[in-house]
Each structure stands twice: as C-alpha cells, then as structure tokens.
C-alpha positions in Angstrom: 109.9 -8.3 -104.0 106.7 -9.4 -105.7 104.3 -6.4 -106.3 100.6 -6.3 -106.5 99.8 -5.7 -110.1 97.4 -3.0 -111.4 94.7 -5.6 -112.4 94.5 -7.0 -108.9 94.5 -3.5 -107.4 91.7 -2.4 -109.8 89.7 -5.5 -108.8 90.1 -4.9 -105.1 89.2 -1.2 -105.4 86.1 -2.0 -107.5 85.0 -4.3 -104.6 85.5 -1.5 -102.1 88.8 -2.9 -100.9 91.8 -0.7 -100.4 95.3 -1.8 -99.4 96.9 0.9 -97.3 100.0 0.5 -95.2 99.9 1.9 -91.6 102.8 3.8 -90.3 105.5 1.4 -89.2 107.4 2.7 -86.2 110.8 1.0 -87.1 111.0 2.4 -90.6 111.2 5.9 -92.1 108.5 7.0 -94.6 108.8 9.2 -97.6 106.0 11.8 -97.8 105.9 14.6 -100.4 109.6 14.0 -101.1 110.6 14.3 -97.4 111.8 11.7 -95.0 109.5 11.5 -91.9 111.4 10.2 -88.9 110.0 8.5 -85.9 110.3 11.7 -83.9 108.2 13.8 -86.4 105.8 11.0 -87.0 105.0 10.7 -83.3 104.0 14.3 -83.3 101.0 13.5 -85.4 100.1 9.9 -84.4 98.4 9.1 -81.1 100.0 6.3 -79.0 98.6 2.9 -79.9 96.3 0.9 -77.6 97.8 -2.2 -76.1 96.6 -5.2 -74.1 98.4 -7.6 -71.7 96.5 -10.6 -70.2 98.0 -12.5 -67.3 96.3 -15.6 -65.8 97.1 -18.7 -63.8 95.6 -22.2 -63.6 94.7 -22.2 -59.9 93.1 -18.9 -59.1 93.7 -17.0 -55.9 93.0 -18.2 -52.3 89.7 -16.3 -51.6 90.5 -15.8 -47.9 93.6 -13.8 -48.8 92.5 -12.2 -52.0 89.1 -10.6 -51.4 89.1 -7.6 -49.1 86.8 -7.5 -46.1 84.0 -5.0 -46.0 86.3 -2.7 -44.1 89.1 -3.1 -46.6 86.9 -2.8 -49.7 87.3 1.0 -50.2 91.1 0.7 -50.4 91.1 -2.7 -52.2 93.4 -3.9 -49.4 94.0 -7.6 -48.6 97.0 -9.8 -48.0 97.3 -10.6 -51.7 96.3 -7.1 -53.0 98.7 -5.2 -50.8 101.6 -5.3 -53.3 99.4 -3.3 -55.7 98.9 -0.5 -53.1 101.2 2.0 -55.1 98.9 1.5 -58.1 95.5 1.8 -56.3 94.5 4.7 -58.5 95.4 2.8 -61.6 93.4 -0.4 -61.3 89.9 -1.7 -60.7 89.0 -4.8 -58.7 85.9 -6.6 -59.9 83.6 -8.7 -57.7 81.2 -11.5 -58.8 82.4 -11.8 -62.5 82.7 -15.2 -64.1 81.6 -17.1 -67.2 78.9 -19.2 -65.6 80.8 -22.4 -66.5 81.5 -25.5 -64.4 84.3 -28.1 -64.7 87.0 -27.1 -62.2 90.5 -27.4 -63.8 88.9 -28.5 -67.1 87.2 -25.1 -67.4 90.3 -23.0 -66.6 90.9 -22.5 -70.3 87.7 -20.4 -70.6 89.3 -17.4 -68.8 89.8 -15.4 -72.0 87.2 -17.1 -74.1 84.0 -17.3 -72.0 83.1 -20.7 -73.2 84.4 -24.3 -73.0 86.2 -25.3 -76.2 83.8 -28.3 -76.5 80.8 -25.9 -76.4 82.0 -23.2 -78.6 80.5 -24.2 -81.9 77.9 -21.8 -83.3 78.8 -19.0 -80.8 80.3 -15.6 -81.8 84.0 -15.9 -82.4 83.6 -19.7 -81.9 85.7 -19.9 -78.7 88.3 -17.3 -79.7 90.2 -15.7 -76.8 90.1 -12.0 -76.0 93.8 -11.5 -76.9 93.4 -13.2 -80.3 90.3 -11.1 -81.1 92.3 -8.0 -80.4 95.3 -9.4 -82.4 93.0 -9.8 -85.5 92.3 -6.1 -85.2 96.0 -5.2 -85.2 97.0 -7.7 -87.9 100.4 -7.1 -89.2 100.7 -3.5 -88.2 103.3 -4.8 -85.7 105.8 -7.5 -86.4 104.0 -9.9 -84.0 100.2 -9.5 -83.9 100.4 -11.1 -80.4 102.8 -12.9 -78.1 101.7 -15.8 -76.0 104.1 -16.8 -73.2 103.6 -19.9 -71.1 104.7 -23.5 -70.8 104.1 -26.7 -72.6 104.2 -28.6 -69.4 101.7 -28.6 -66.6 98.4 -30.0 -65.4 96.8 -30.1 -68.9 100.0 -30.3 -71.0 100.6 -26.7 -71.9 99.4 -23.2 -72.0 95.7 -23.1 -72.7 94.8 -19.4 -72.4 95.0 -18.2 -76.1 92.7 -19.7 -78.8 92.3 -18.7 -82.4 89.0 -18.1 -84.2 89.0 -21.7 -85.4 89.4 -23.0 -81.8 93.0 -23.9 -82.1 95.3 -23.5 -79.1 98.0 -20.9 -79.6 101.3 -22.6 -78.7 103.3 -20.6 -76.2 106.8 -19.1 -76.2 108.3 -21.1 -73.3 110.9 -18.9 -71.7 112.8 -15.5 -71.7 115.6 -16.9 -73.9 113.1 -17.8 -76.7 111.2 -14.6 -76.2 114.3 -12.5 -76.4 115.4 -14.2 -79.6 111.9 -13.7 -81.2 112.0 -9.9 -80.3 115.6 -9.0 -81.1 117.5 -11.7 -83.1 117.1 -11.7 -86.9 116.9 -15.2 -88.3 119.3 -14.6 -91.2 118.9 -14.5 -94.9 117.8 -18.2 -95.2 115.0 -17.8 -92.8 113.9 -14.5 -94.4 113.9 -16.1 -97.8 111.8 -19.1 -96.6 109.2 -16.6 -95.2 109.2 -14.6 -98.5 108.7 -17.8 -100.4 105.7 -18.7 -98.2 104.2 -15.3 -98.7 104.6 -15.5 -102.4 102.9 -18.9 -102.5 100.0 -17.6 -100.5 99.8 -14.5 -102.7 99.5 -16.8 -105.8 96.6 -18.6 -104.2 95.0 -15.2 -103.5 95.5 -14.3 -107.2 93.5 -17.4 -108.3 90.7 -16.7 -105.8 90.4 -13.1 -107.0 90.3 -14.2 -110.7 87.6 -16.7 -109.9 85.6 -14.2 -108.0 86.0 -11.6 -110.8 84.7 -14.1 -113.4 81.9 -15.2 -111.1 80.7 -11.7 -110.3 79.7 -11.1 -114.0 77.1 -13.9 -113.8 75.5 -13.0 -110.4 72.3 -11.1 -109.7 72.3 -8.2 -107.2 71.5 -10.4 -104.2 74.3 -13.0 -104.9 76.7 -10.2 -105.7 76.1 -8.8 -102.2 77.0 -12.2 -100.7 80.2 -12.1 -102.8 81.0 -8.7 -101.5 80.8 -10.1 -98.0 83.3 -12.8 -99.0 85.6 -10.2 -100.5 85.7 -8.3 -97.3 87.6 -11.3 -95.8 89.9 -11.2 -98.8 90.8 -7.6 -97.8 92.3 -8.9 -94.5 94.3 -11.5 -96.3 95.6 -9.0 -98.8 96.7 -6.6 -96.1 98.3 -9.2 -94.0 100.4 -10.6 -96.8 101.4 -7.1 -97.9 102.6 -6.3 -94.4 104.1 -9.7 -93.7 106.3 -9.1 -96.8 107.3 -5.7 -95.6 108.3 -6.9 -92.2 110.8 -9.3 -93.8 112.7 -6.2 -95.0 112.7 -4.4 -91.7 115.4 -5.2 -89.1 114.4 -6.0 -85.6 115.2 -3.4 -82.9 118.5 -3.5 -81.2 118.5 -5.4 -77.9 118.8 -3.0 -74.9 119.7 -5.9 -72.6 121.8 -9.0 -72.7 120.2 -12.3 -73.7 118.6 -13.9 -70.6 118.9 -17.5 -69.7 116.0 -19.9 -68.8 115.8 -20.9 -65.2 112.3 -22.1 -64.9 109.0 -20.2 -64.8 109.3 -19.0 -61.2 112.7 -17.4 -61.6 111.9 -16.4 -65.2 108.7 -14.5 -64.5 110.4 -11.1 -63.8 112.4 -11.5 -67.0 109.3 -12.3 -69.0 107.5 -9.2 -67.7 110.6 -7.0 -68.6 110.7 -8.4 -72.1 107.0 -7.9 -72.6 107.4 -4.3 -71.5 110.2 -3.9 -74.1 108.1 -5.6 -76.8 105.3 -3.0 -76.1 107.8 -0.1 -75.9 109.4 -1.0 -79.3 106.0 -1.6 -80.8 107.1 -5.1 -81.7 103.6 -6.2 -80.5 100.6 -4.6 -78.8 99.2 -7.7 -77.3 100.7 -10.3 -75.0 99.4 -13.1 -72.7 101.3 -14.6 -69.9 100.0 -17.8 -68.3 101.4 -19.1 -65.0 100.6 -22.9 -64.9 101.6 -26.0 -63.2 105.2 -25.7 -64.2 105.5 -22.9 -61.6 108.2 -24.4 -59.3 107.3 -23.7 -55.7 110.6 -25.1 -54.7 112.3 -22.0 -56.1 110.5 -20.0 -53.3 111.7 -22.5 -50.7 108.4 -24.3 -50.7 108.6 -28.1 -50.7 105.1 -29.0 -51.8 104.0 -28.5 -55.4 101.7 -25.6 -56.6 98.9 -27.8 -57.7 99.0 -29.9 -54.6 98.9 -26.8 -52.4 95.9 -25.4 -54.3 94.0 -28.4 -52.9 94.9 -27.3 -49.4 92.1 -29.1 -47.6 91.8 -26.1 -45.2 95.1 -27.1 -43.6 96.6 -23.8 -42.5 100.2 -24.8 -43.3 99.2 -25.6 -46.9 97.2 -22.3 -47.1 100.2 -20.3 -46.0 102.5 -21.8 -48.6 99.8 -21.4 -51.3 99.4 -17.7 -50.4 103.2 -17.3 -50.5 103.1 -18.6 -54.2 100.2 -16.3 -55.1 101.8 -13.3 -53.3 104.9 -13.7 -55.4 102.8 -13.7 -58.6 101.0 -10.5 -57.5 104.3 -8.9 -56.6 105.7 -9.5 -60.1 102.5 -8.1 -61.7 102.8 -5.0 -59.5 106.4 -4.7 -60.6 105.3 -4.9 -64.2 102.8 -2.1 -63.6 105.5 0.0 -62.1 107.7 -0.6 -65.1 104.9 0.5 -67.5 104.3 3.6 -65.4 108.0 4.5 -65.6 108.0 4.5 -69.5 106.8 7.8 -70.9 105.0 7.9 -74.3 106.9 10.1 -76.8 105.4 13.6 -77.1 102.6 13.0 -74.7 101.9 13.5 -70.9 101.1 9.8 -70.6 102.9 6.6 -69.7 102.9 3.2 -71.3 100.4 2.0 -68.7 98.0 4.8 -69.7 97.7 3.1 -73.1 98.0 -0.5 -72.0 95.1 -2.6 -70.6 96.7 -5.0 -68.1 94.3 -7.8 -67.1 95.2 -10.1 -64.2 93.1 -13.1 -63.2 92.2 -16.7 -63.6 89.5 -19.1 -64.9 89.5 -20.7 -61.5 87.7 -19.1 -58.6 88.6 -21.6 -55.8 90.9 -24.5 -56.7 90.3 -26.3 -53.4 86.6 -26.7 -54.2 87.0 -26.8 -58.0 84.7 -23.9 -58.6 84.9 -21.5 -61.5 82.7 -18.6 -60.2 83.5 -15.3 -58.6 86.8 -15.1 -60.5 89.7 -13.0 -59.2 89.9 -10.2 -61.8 91.9 -7.0 -61.9 92.2 -4.5 -64.7 94.8 -1.8 -64.7 95.7 1.1 -67.0 94.4 1.3 -70.6 92.7 4.7 -70.4 89.9 3.6 -68.0 88.8 5.4 -64.8 90.2 3.3 -62.0 90.7 3.6 -58.3 87.8 1.5 -57.0 86.1 -1.9 -56.5 83.3 -2.6 -59.0 80.9 -5.0 -57.3 78.4 -6.6 -59.6 75.2 -8.4 -58.6 75.8 -11.8 -57.0 72.3 -13.1 -57.5 72.1 -15.8 -60.3 69.3 -14.1 -62.2 71.2 -10.8 -62.2 74.7 -11.9 -62.7 76.9 -10.0 -65.2 79.1 -12.2 -67.4 82.9 -11.5 -67.4 82.7 -11.3 -71.2 80.9 -7.9 -70.8 84.2 -6.7 -69.5 85.9 -8.1 -72.6 83.5 -6.2 -74.8 84.4 -2.9 -73.0 88.1 -3.8 -73.4 87.8 -4.5 -77.1 85.9 -1.3 -77.7 88.6 0.6 -75.8 91.1 -1.1 -78.0 89.4 0.2 -81.1 87.5 -3.0 -82.2 84.0 -2.1 -83.5 81.9 -4.8 -81.8 79.0 -5.0 -79.3 79.4 -8.7 -78.6 82.0 -11.3 -77.4 81.0 -14.9 -76.7 78.4 -14.9 -74.0 78.3 -11.2 -73.4 75.1 -9.2 -72.9 76.6 -5.8 -73.6 79.4 -3.7 -72.2 80.3 -3.6 -68.5 78.3 -0.8 -66.9 80.3 1.2 -64.4 83.6 0.9 -66.2 84.2 4.2 -68.0 86.9 5.6 -70.2 89.0 8.3 -68.7 88.1 10.4 -71.7 84.4 10.2 -71.1 
C-alpha cells in the first residue's frame, strides 16, 4: 500500500492540514498497544447522525393527504393514518416549498431548492441535501451515500440527487444491485483496479502539492492567504484518498439475509427499505435517498391505469381512488421503515436507530393534476428533533418560509457547520432539537 511520505505530511501540516483517520466500525484499532474492539469503542463514541430522504415524482393527492382543521392536532388523514403509531416521532409541515414553477420539470428541485438550469452562481450550485451531507461524511463510511431509484420513468431516471457540480447521481436500480453493493466483495481484480485508481489520483495530488509548495515561497501575505484557501480543498482530497485506500482492505459485513431478487419497484420497495436499514445499522453508509418515480407499477397493486396517468385524475373520483391507493401503499412502506428503525437499538445507549436518523418524506410536486409545485407534502421523522405536531408556516407570499430553511436545520443537526443552503433565509423556526 502506498504511504504518504514525510515530506508531504510536513507540507500538509505546515499548511494547517492534518490527516486523521476516524474510527472505522468494521475494523479493530490498536491504541497504546491494546486492541480496541467495536464493543469497547462504542462505549466512548456517540452514535453517528444519519439521513434518509424519500421522494416521489407526483406528490400526494391534497384531498387525502392534508388533515382537516379538526384532524390537524393528531395529524390524521387518509394518507397519514398509517403513520399513527409514529405520531410522536414525526413533524408534518404546512406551506413549505421552493417557490419554483414548472410542474413535472421542477420535481427534481425537491432536495436542491433550485432548478438545475438556474443553479449557477448560487450556494452549492444546485447540490442536493443528501450530497451536501455526504460531503461532510466523506469516506468515514464505505459509501458516502446511497441513491436508489430507477433509470426509467417520466424524465428518464432518478433526478433527486445532484452533486456540487450539478451532475445527476445515477441510482442503484433494485434490491439485488443494492444487496451486492452492501455485502458482496468484488474480488481481488476489482480491488486492485480501485487501488490503481487511488494511486494515480495520489500521484496527481503529489504534483499539485509540489507546485503549491514552490509557489508559496514567491507569494506575498495576501496571495498566500488565497493559497491557504485552496489548500483547504486539498485536505478533503487527501483524506478521501487515504480512507478510500483503507476501505479496499476492509471486508464488507456478512449478509444477514439471502440475496433478494428484482421484481419491479412496487414489489421491491419493502426490500429496498429493509436494505437501507441494514446499511445504516452496519454503518456502511449514513445517507440514503429513495425515489419513487414513473416506473412504479400500479398494476402490481391490482390497478389497471398507470401512476402518471392517474396523477392527472381530472377530478374523476374513480381515478382519485386509485391514485390514493398507490400513495397509501407508499406511506405504508415508509411507516414500516420507521417501525424497523425504531426496533433497532443503538449499542450502549437508550436510543434507537430512528433517534439518530433523520427520515424525510415528500416530493417536489404539490399537486400533479394542476402541475403545481407549492405547498409540498413534507414529513420529517426521527433524527433527534422534537416531534409530535404539525408546524404550519405562513401561507402569504410575502411571508413564506422556504423549504430550504428546513434543510439548513437538518444539516446543522447532522453536524455540518453552515447557515445557508440554496435559497434559504436561515434555519426553520419552530423545529427544535430534542437536546435543546
């Protein structure tokens, strides 16, 4: 394994850059001559923060999703009733959106806050919430994030996750592929290919550091400060390469279940949720997104018309009933996921996996029938926040609170030091940590 030589380390330290490996849950550490196992390590390390974002392309039928005034206290409605066992563990938000228009062509803004075509010059440049959190985690886990969805659908694939450069993150398309990614080692050939790639990138970094070192001797204090800013980004690359290399020498966890088969998104949704729960439990990742798109087969629920066609119900009651049946199934599976997270205890704590996992459920579409993107259906469960209520925000245009304010609060809860995200104006007032 290629090592970072003393010259490079000295240069990095001189620039205020340190390379420190975090505790990796799947490997033992040697401290003061003693082996520290996972059991003893967990006595000293607080459970990590996690984030799961679930969205669909067509929103929720407003007449079945939003509670009436009489139901508001209990957050009860036809579509919310499957979540009744978790009422004290989630918050329902009213009147949150991104202030964008465009119908289906704006659905991809759910986790970004801005249209991809309008993202230039904005903070994070159209990056999605999950990928911003994934940057914070880096290679502390084997997978900084997992994006699960489909490459087929209304707009030709999952469009919920976007990198800092505005590139769509391609999805893992089914439980079989997700299972293999989590539990099947690729063999020595695949491992060597990855190590060769890491070595190549390290050699590029060597050259960059040498050039920066030579340049710094000729700079005045002002320019040297600019160089220091540049070197701060080098720190992230250095750490990522170091950890990426380390992961190639750590075996994946043993699979606690048999490999699943792909049967289409509708039938696969429960399997995907179960695998995401396992990914969080094994600390293979701390961030996941699941998108339910146009590939959702309504026929698997005994419904003859397609999901997209039913979302344009035209106020025909028969169409509405079938659409609500599709959406009810999605909420039921999300409720089942929350129950699964609540059933998993965190080692050496009084908490559960849900206590340390922010589970966001919603859509970039408010009403598919009218092609509107306002008043988005948004639920946040778990993650160490105080829940058990509906948080109604101002509906008036001049007082509206952007959904991205919620994302700032989530990022801060996740440990990211930031006060902004895309179009945000601050954190979301009224949403409080359970520790405050």
